[in-house]
Structures are given as C-alpha cells and as structure tokens.
C-alpha positions in Angstrom: 96.0 13.1 142.7 93.7 10.5 143.8 90.8 11.7 145.6 88.2 10.1 148.6 84.6 10.9 148.6 82.2 10.2 151.3 78.5 10.2 149.9 75.9 10.3 152.4 72.4 9.0 151.4 69.3 10.6 151.4 66.9 10.1 154.4 64.9 7.0 152.8 68.2 5.2 151.1 69.0 2.4 152.7 71.1 -0.8 152.1 68.1 -2.1 149.6 68.0 0.5 147.1 71.9 0.9 147.1 71.7 -2.8 146.4 69.6 -2.3 143.6 71.8 0.8 142.1 74.9 -1.3 142.8 73.1 -4.6 140.7 72.8 -2.4 137.5 76.3 -0.4 138.1 77.9 -4.1 138.2 81.3 -2.7 139.4 82.9 -6.3 139.3 81.3 -7.2 135.8 81.8 -3.6 134.5 84.9 -2.5 136.8 84.5 1.7 136.9 87.4 4.1 134.8 89.4 5.3 137.7 87.8 3.6 141.0 90.3 2.3 143.2 88.8 1.4 146.3 84.7 1.3 147.0 82.8 0.3 150.2 79.2 1.1 151.8 78.1 0.8 155.3 75.6 2.4 157.6 77.3 5.0 159.9 75.7 7.3 162.4 72.6 6.4 161.5 72.7 7.2 157.4 73.6 4.3 154.9 77.3 6.0 153.4 79.7 5.1 150.5 83.1 5.5 150.6 85.2 5.3 147.6 89.3 6.5 146.0 89.5 7.4 143.0 92.4 8.1 140.4 91.1 12.1 140.1 88.2 14.0 140.7 87.4 13.6 136.5 86.9 10.4 137.2 84.6 10.6 140.4 82.4 13.0 138.0 82.1 10.8 135.0 81.2 7.9 136.9 78.4 10.4 138.4 76.9 11.4 135.0 77.6 8.4 132.8 76.9 5.4 135.0 75.2 6.7 138.6 72.6 8.2 137.8 71.3 6.2 134.9 71.8 2.9 137.0 69.8 5.0 139.9 66.8 5.6 137.3 67.1 2.1 135.9 66.4 0.9 139.6 64.3 3.4 140.8 62.3 4.8 138.5 63.0 8.4 137.1 60.1 10.2 139.3 61.8 8.7 142.3 65.3 9.6 141.5 64.3 13.4 140.5 62.4 12.9 144.0 65.3 12.7 146.0 67.7 15.3 147.5 70.9 15.9 146.4 73.6 13.9 148.9 76.1 15.3 150.9 79.1 14.7 149.9 82.5 14.9 151.3 85.7 15.2 149.4 89.1 14.6 150.8 92.9 14.8 148.9 94.6 10.9 149.6 97.9 11.7 150.6 98.8 7.7 150.3 97.0 4.7 150.1 97.9 0.8 149.8 96.7 -2.0 148.1 97.9 -5.6 149.8 
C-alpha cells in the first residue's frame, strides 16, 4: 500500500540546505526506487518535504541509502550528526492520481 510522508525539517534547515542535498540525490537524473511523487516547500514556518511512496520499505531504504549520504556530502558529517531528528508524519494513501 502506498504511503505519504511529511518530513518537517529541523530549525535552521531551509531551502538552501534542501537544494544542496537534492543536488546530491539527483532525483531527476537517478530516480529513486519506489518514489511516486516528491514536493517540498515552506509551511507554518518550517521547510517540509511531502512524498508519496509505493511502500514504507522504499521510504526507509531511501533514507538510509540515499538521503543520509547526500546530507553528509552536502553539509558534512559533523553538521548532520548535530541535527535533531526531523519530525516525520506518515499516512496511508487511499488513492492517488497522476494525470
């Protein structure tokens, strides 16, 4: 079953850091397995990422194998290690349409 994830980035993490990490991940050049939809923007004073995934396992694999290494490449191990865990909200997706 598809899931939606909202990741509320930690304070101090905004569009500049997001862009640097996305440059390392290169979703367009190297699509992420299991990713159906990706978006990001500011909401309620924090930068947030909303994704739809084929399964929870795809999301977990992405975080481990692509996201963390991209964060380290963009910001350095020390900075990444000092960041608090982001708030992650997960929801089952009943239906989605890609026109």
